[in-house]
C-alpha positions in Angstrom: 1.6 -27.7 47.0 1.2 -24.8 44.5 -1.1 -21.9 45.0 -2.2 -19.1 42.7 -4.4 -16.0 43.3 -7.0 -15.5 40.5 -7.6 -11.7 40.6 -10.4 -10.9 38.1 -9.9 -7.2 38.1 -11.6 -5.1 35.5 -11.6 -8.0 33.1 -8.1 -9.1 33.7 -7.4 -12.7 34.6 -11.0 -13.8 34.2 -12.2 -17.0 35.9 -13.7 -18.5 32.7 -10.3 -18.3 31.0 -8.5 -20.1 33.9 -11.2 -22.8 34.3 -11.2 -23.4 30.5 -7.4 -23.6 30.6 -7.4 -26.2 33.3 -10.1 -28.3 31.4 -7.8 -28.6 28.4 -6.1 -31.9 27.5 -2.7 -30.6 28.5 -3.5 -30.7 32.2 -4.9 -34.3 32.3 -7.8 -33.8 34.6 -10.8 -36.2 34.2 -13.3 -34.9 36.7 -14.8 -31.5 37.4 -16.7 -31.1 40.7 -18.6 -27.9 41.4 -20.4 -26.4 44.3 -21.9 -23.2 43.0 -24.7 -20.9 44.2 -25.7 -19.1 41.0 -25.7 -20.3 37.4 -26.9 -18.5 34.3 -26.8 -19.4 30.6 -24.4 -16.6 29.9 -21.9 -17.9 32.5 -22.2 -21.4 31.1 -21.6 -20.2 27.5 -18.3 -18.6 28.5 -16.9 -22.1 29.3 -19.1 -24.1 26.9 -16.3 -25.1 24.4 -13.7 -26.3 26.9 -16.5 -28.1 28.8 -17.6 -30.0 25.7 -14.0 -30.8 24.8 -13.5 -32.1 28.3 -16.6 -34.3 28.0 -15.6 -35.5 24.5 -12.4 -36.8 26.0 -14.3 -38.8 28.6 -14.2 -36.3 31.4 -16.9 -36.3 34.1 -19.0 -33.5 35.7 -20.3 -33.8 39.2 -22.1 -30.5 40.0 -24.2 -29.3 42.9 -25.8 -26.0 42.1 -28.2 -23.6 43.9 -31.5 -22.2 42.8 -31.8 -19.4 45.3 -32.5 -16.1 43.6 -30.2 -15.8 40.5 -30.1 -19.2 38.8 -32.1 -19.2 35.6 -34.4 -21.7 33.9 -32.3 -21.4 30.7 -29.2 -22.5 32.7 -31.0 -25.5 34.1 -32.3 -26.4 30.7 -28.8 -26.2 29.2 -27.4 -28.5 31.9 -30.3 -30.9 31.5 -29.6 -31.1 27.8 -25.9 -31.7 28.5 -26.8 -34.5 31.0 -29.0 -36.1 28.4 -26.2 -35.9 25.8 -23.6 -37.4 28.1 -25.7 -39.5 30.5 -22.9 -41.5 32.0 -20.6 -38.5 32.5 -22.8 -35.7 33.7 -24.4 -35.6 37.2 -26.2 -32.3 38.0 -28.0 -31.9 41.3 -29.9 -29.0 42.7 -29.3 -28.0 46.3 -31.7 -26.1 48.5 -32.6 -25.8 52.1 -36.1 -24.8 50.9 -35.8 -21.5 52.7 -34.8 -18.0 51.7 -33.3 -17.6 55.2 -30.6 -20.2 54.6 -29.5 -20.0 51.0 -26.9 -22.1 49.3 -23.9 -19.8 48.6 -20.6 -21.6 48.0 -18.3 -21.2 44.9 -15.9 -24.2 44.8 -14.4 -25.9 41.8 -12.5 -29.2 42.0 -10.4 -30.6 39.1 -9.3 -34.2 39.7 -6.9 -36.4 37.7 -4.3 -39.1 38.0 -2.2 -37.9 40.9 -3.6 -34.4 40.7 -6.0 -32.5 42.9 -6.7 -28.8 42.2 -9.4 -26.7 44.0 -10.5 -23.1 43.1 -12.4 -21.5 46.0 -13.5 -17.9 46.1 -16.2 -15.5 45.1 -16.9 -16.5 41.4 -20.4 -17.9 40.5 -21.1 -19.5 37.1 -22.5 -16.3 35.7 -21.1 -13.8 33.2 -20.3 -11.5 36.2 -18.7 -14.2 38.2 -16.5 -15.5 35.4 -15.8 -12.4 33.5 -17.2 -8.9 34.2 -17.3 -8.6 38.1 -14.4 -7.9 40.4 -13.8 -11.4 41.8 -11.0 -13.1 43.6 -10.3 -16.8 44.2 -7.5 -19.0 45.4 -6.3 -21.9 43.2 -4.7 -24.7 45.2 -2.9 -27.6 43.6 -2.0 -30.5 45.9 -0.6 -33.9 44.8 -3.5 -36.4 45.3 -1.0 -38.9 46.8 -0.3 -36.3 49.5 -2.8 -37.2 52.2 -2.7 -33.8 53.8 -5.3 -32.4 56.1 -6.2 -29.9 53.4 -7.2 -32.7 50.9 -9.2 -34.4 53.7 -11.0 -31.2 54.5 -11.9 -30.5 50.9 -13.1 -34.1 50.6 -15.2 -33.7 53.7 -16.6 -30.5 52.3 -17.8 -32.4 49.2 -19.3 -35.2 51.4 -21.2 -32.7 53.5 -23.1 -31.4 50.5 -23.2 -34.5 48.2 -24.7 -36.7 51.0 -26.0 -34.2 52.4 -25.2 -34.5 56.1 -27.5 -33.4 58.9 -29.3 -31.1 59.7 -30.3 -31.6 56.0 -31.6 -34.8 54.4 -31.4 -36.5 50.9 -34.5 -34.6 49.8 -32.5 -31.4 49.8 -30.7 -32.6 46.7 -32.7 -33.0 43.5 -31.3 -34.8 40.4 -31.8 -32.4 37.5 -32.9 -35.3 35.3 -35.6 -36.6 37.7 -39.3 -35.7 37.6 -38.6 -33.3 40.4 -35.8 -31.7 38.4 -38.0 -31.2 35.4 -40.7 -29.7 37.6 -38.1 -27.2 38.9 -37.2 -26.2 35.4 -40.8 -25.6 34.6 -41.5 -23.7 37.8 -38.5 -21.4 37.3 -39.7 -20.7 33.7 -43.1 -19.7 35.1 -41.6 -17.7 38.0 -39.1 -15.7 35.8 -41.9 -14.8 33.3 -43.8 -13.0 36.0 -43.3 -9.5 37.3 -41.1 -9.0 40.4 -43.0 -9.9 43.5 -42.5 -9.9 47.3 -39.5 -12.1 48.3 -40.4 -15.7 48.9 -38.9 -19.2 48.9 -38.3 -20.5 45.4 -40.2 -23.7 44.4 -38.6 -26.9 45.8 -40.0 -30.3 46.5 -39.3 -29.9 50.2 -41.2 -26.6 50.3 -44.4 -28.3 49.0 -44.3 -30.6 52.0 -43.7 -27.9 54.6 -40.1 -29.2 55.1 -38.6 -25.7 54.9 -39.8 -24.8 58.4 -38.6 -28.1 59.9 -35.2 -27.6 58.4 -35.0 -24.0 59.6 -35.6 -25.3 63.1 -32.8 -27.9 62.8 -30.4 -25.3 61.5 -31.4 -22.9 64.4 -30.6 -25.7 66.8 -27.2 -26.1 65.3 -26.7 -22.4 65.7 -27.6 -22.6 69.3 -25.1 -25.5 69.9 -22.4 -23.6 68.1 -22.9 -20.5 70.3 -22.8 -22.4 73.6 -19.7 -21.4 75.5 -19.0 -18.5 73.2 -22.0 -16.4 74.2 -23.5 -16.4 77.7 -26.5 -18.4 76.7 -29.2 -18.3 74.0 -32.5 -16.5 74.3 -34.6 -18.5 76.8 -37.5 -16.0 76.9 -39.5 -15.1 73.9 -41.3 -11.9 73.0 -43.9 -11.3 70.3 -41.2 -11.5 67.6 -40.2 -15.1 68.4 -41.7 -18.3 66.8 -42.0 -21.7 68.5 -38.4 -22.7 67.5 -37.0 -19.8 69.6 -35.9 -18.1 66.4 -37.1 -14.7 65.4 -39.5 -14.6 62.4 -36.8 -12.9 60.4 -34.5 -15.9 60.9 -32.2 -14.2 63.4 -31.2 -16.4 66.4 -30.2 -13.8 69.0 -28.4 -14.2 72.3 -30.2 -13.3 75.5 -27.4 -10.9 76.4 -29.1 -8.4 74.0 -32.0 -6.5 75.5 -35.4 -6.9 74.0 -35.2 -3.4 72.5 -31.9 -4.2 70.8 -33.3 -7.5 69.5 -36.3 -5.8 68.0 -34.1 -3.2 66.4 -31.9 -5.8 64.7 -34.9 -7.8 63.6 -36.5 -4.7 62.1 -33.4 -4.0 60.0 -33.3 -7.6 58.8 -37.0 -7.5 57.8 -36.5 -4.3 55.9 -33.6 -5.9 54.1 -35.8 -8.9 53.2 -38.6 -6.6 51.9 -36.1 -4.7 49.7 -34.2 -7.9 48.7 -36.4 -8.8 45.7 -36.2 -5.4 44.1 -32.4 -5.3 44.5 -32.0 -8.8 43.0 -34.3 -7.9 40.1 -32.0 -4.9 39.4 -28.9 -7.2 39.5 -30.6 -9.7 37.3 -31.3 -7.1 34.7 -27.6 -6.1 34.8 -26.6 -9.8 34.4 -29.0 -10.2 31.5 -27.5 -7.1 29.8 -24.0 -8.5 30.3 -25.1 -11.8 28.8 -26.5 -10.1 25.7 -23.3 -8.1 25.4 -21.1 -11.2 25.8 -23.2 -13.7 23.9 -25.0 -11.6 21.4 -28.4 -12.6 22.8 
């Protein structure tokens, strides 16, 4: 097993360069899997040439991406067009829990080939910042695919978790970008991003329209309670005015009963304040990303 630290420090060793290098014909990979939270058109353009070269040689893309907060309509449209151009090689799916309280946030890249298995896992999103201008760090791990180590099995299980997806989520949490629902998402993001910044809210998703977001939040809360059993002396069994019917605070915080009511309320107040400020902070970051995209891509 070979490992390498990718230290994107002040522009040195940028992720886009390393990913592009691994996609070249010299390395012999034929599949690129991706789990990535945020995707922008500027980020995609940094790897556009090696990506197209990879597809032209018959390579396959299997991507699951998030639409929570930063992902742009232009990025989805670019990926949609790529899937239309290479229909048998490109599978792009959109993942969401239909809740701003449980966002999709991984950054994992798999490169698979004959007898080869390489994973890059770290902090880098598919944005200009994530692939070039931010301070980011990832670990690149190369394992012979014939080596049935526990690490390979764990990474395969990770992919299965999201590509299925496993409970507490359901198949509806994944949307094929080329489906009618995928096209609706592209349209809704275009409309949303043309509006002035507004109070933080869940982004459009087919499950949101059917009220599934609340149901999934409750399932996740139950998972949290199960995970905490034996590690904390019980979960809150009494509710005060801040608790909803699922036993989870309105802010999305599942709190142990060992905290006093006063402490619980203080923590929840901080979380609510953070949520109120969240949209403004994200808008500021999006403006910086847009400026970086213009600088990088001449837009």
